[in-house]
Structure formats: C-alpha cells, structure tokens
N, C-alpha and C positions, 0 to 999 in steps of 0.2 A: 381448645388444646390441653391436653393431658397435662401435668405437673413434670416438672423436669425435662419437658421435651423444647427444643429452640423452634423458634419459628422454620418454615420452612423456606431454602434459597430460592429466591426467584432468578431465573435468570433474565438478561435485560434483552428486550426486544431488537431485533438482528432490523425488522422494517419497520419503520415510523413513518405515518402519514400526518401530515398535517393540515387540517381545515383552510389556514392562511394560505398554503401553497394551492389546494384545490380550488378556493373563490377566485385569489388575486390571478390575473392571467397576463399573459405577455409581457408587456413594457412596464404595467403595474409592479407586477411582482419582481421584475428587475431593478426597478426603483426603489422598490422598499425593501430589497436586500441589498442594495447599494446603501441607503440609509442604515442599515441594521450594521453595514461593515463601520461605519464610522464610530471612533472610538466613544465620541461625545454621546451617543445615543444611549439613551436609558429606555426601562421597560414602558414609564409613561411618557416619553417622547415620542417611543415606536406608535404607542397607544392613539396618541394626539393625533399622529400622521395618518395612520389608518383612518381614523373618526373624520379628518378633513377631507375625506377622499368619500365619505359615505358611507363607513364599513364601521363607524362606532357599535352599532347596535348587531353587529355579525359576531365581531368577536371581543371575547373578556380579556380584562387585564392581563391574568392569570394564564389564557392561550397564548398570547403574546409574549410573556415571560418565558414561558415553557418551548415556544417555537425560538424565540431569539436565543437562549441557551443551548438549544440542541444544533440549530445552524450555526451558531459560532463555534462551539467544539467540534462540528464537522469540519470549519474552516479551518481551526487551529491543526488539526490532525490532517488536513491535507498539505497546509503550509509546512508541516514535518515531514511529511515525505517528500515534498519537493527538496527542501532541505537538504533530507538524506539521499535523494538521488541526485544531489548537484554535487555532495560531497563524494558520493560512489562515480560520478562524471570525472572528478577533479583528480581524484586518485587513478581512474584509468589512464589520466593523460600522465601521470607522474612515472619516467622510465622503470623506477624502482617498485613501481607496485603494477605496472601494465602486464600483459600478456596473462600466459597460463595461471599463475597463483592466483591472479584474481579471478578468474574463473574458476578456478579448483576452490577456492573458498567460497563463492557463491555457491557453487554446486553441493559442496558438502552441509553448508546451512540449509538449503534445500531439503538433502537428504536427512538431517537431523529432526526438521520439522515435522518429515512424514513420518519419521521414525517415533517419534513422539505421540502422533496422532495412532500410528497403530497401537503402541503400549496403553494410548488412554482408552481403547475400545472395550476394555472390561468394565468402566467407570460409566458406561454408557446407558442412560435407562431403559433401551431398549433394544434387542440384537440387531446386527448389521443386515442390511437388505443384500439381495443379491445384487442390484443395481449399483450401491454402495461398494461390494465388493469388485465387481468389474471395474468401476470407477476408479479404485486402488489401484488395480491391476495395471491398468492403463497407464496411471501416472509411473507406476515401477517401471513400466515399457519403455517410458519416455524418456526416464532418467537413465536409463541403460542408453537410448540413443544419443543422450547428451554426453553421455561419458566417452561414447564412440566419436562424436563429433569432436569433442575436446582433444582426445589424441589425435585424430587428423589435422586439427588446428597445430598441434604441437609438432607433429612430424613437419608439415608445411614451414612453421617458423622456425625450425632446428634448420630444415635446409636453405631457407632462407640467409639465416644468419650465416651458415659455411658458404655460400657462394659471396657473400659481402667480406666477410674474413679472405676469402680466395682473391678477391680484386683488391683488397688492401694491401696483403702480401704482394700481388703483382704490380701494385702501384709503387709499393716501398722500394721493390727490388729494381725497377727502372729510375726510380729518383735515387737512389743509391749507386749507380753506376756511372 
C-alpha cells in the first residue's frame, strides 16, 4: 500500500455460513445452539461439548469461538427486535398513541429510510441496474398505496367516532329527560 493511504474499508459480509451449522444436523444442532444460549457456556465448554459428541477433530477452537460470537450476536439483535416490536404493540394499545398517528409515524420513518437510500445512490461503487430501479419504483408505488389505505382508514375512523358521538348525545338526551 502506498504511503499516506489508509487501508481499504471492507464491508461486513451479509451472508455467513458456518461449518458447524452444515455438519451438525437436526436435534444435535438444536441441542448445541441451546447449549450456546446458556450464559455459563464458554468457548472451551462449547468445544468440549462438540468433542464429547465426536466432533473434536472437525471444528477448531477458533471456529467454535467465531460461530458462538456470531450466533449470540444474531440472537441479541433478534431479542432487540422483539423488544422493539413489543414496545410498538404496547404503544398501539395506548389510546394516546393508537390510531392514524402511529401509522403516520411508521410510514414517515419508512419514507425517510427510502429517501436516505435514494440519496446514497451516488456513493455506490457501481451504477444502479434497471432491475434495482424497477424495484425502487415498486416501493414508491407501494408507499403511495399505503398513503391511500391510511386515508381510507382515517375516514372510517372519523365516521365511527362521529357515530359514537351521535349515540352518546342521544343517550345523554334520553337520560336528561
């Protein structure tokens, strides 16, 4: 590398394959993954677990460490997503946040992500393909459809609220006589 240049930044691999997941099958893999989820499991105990089942020569200690690290990191991100989904569901139950405001916020965030992707196109290492452009057009079309569905939902909600208000007024009028 010439002097004064920084090393090329590598993108993290999107799709990882681990020999452990290819060699271990069915119940054995499920048992191994359950063993990894135990907080007391170390790399050495995981490697010993595999050795006890006849895979001691198949996987190196570093392969077990790498697999454990990536598996638990993925599990952690899954748990974070579950917590966020639960929080979102709890907010949706709250009358203060329920309704079209929550939908509008979710759609706005999706649109923001879409626009960030569009503006980042100029930083791509290769030009946008026709297939990617068509996929983008489909997403925009779908977003427009979501706006229309939210408007229809808003109209239905307002009509229901108006009916409930009329019913309350009728009941209040009858009780007041």
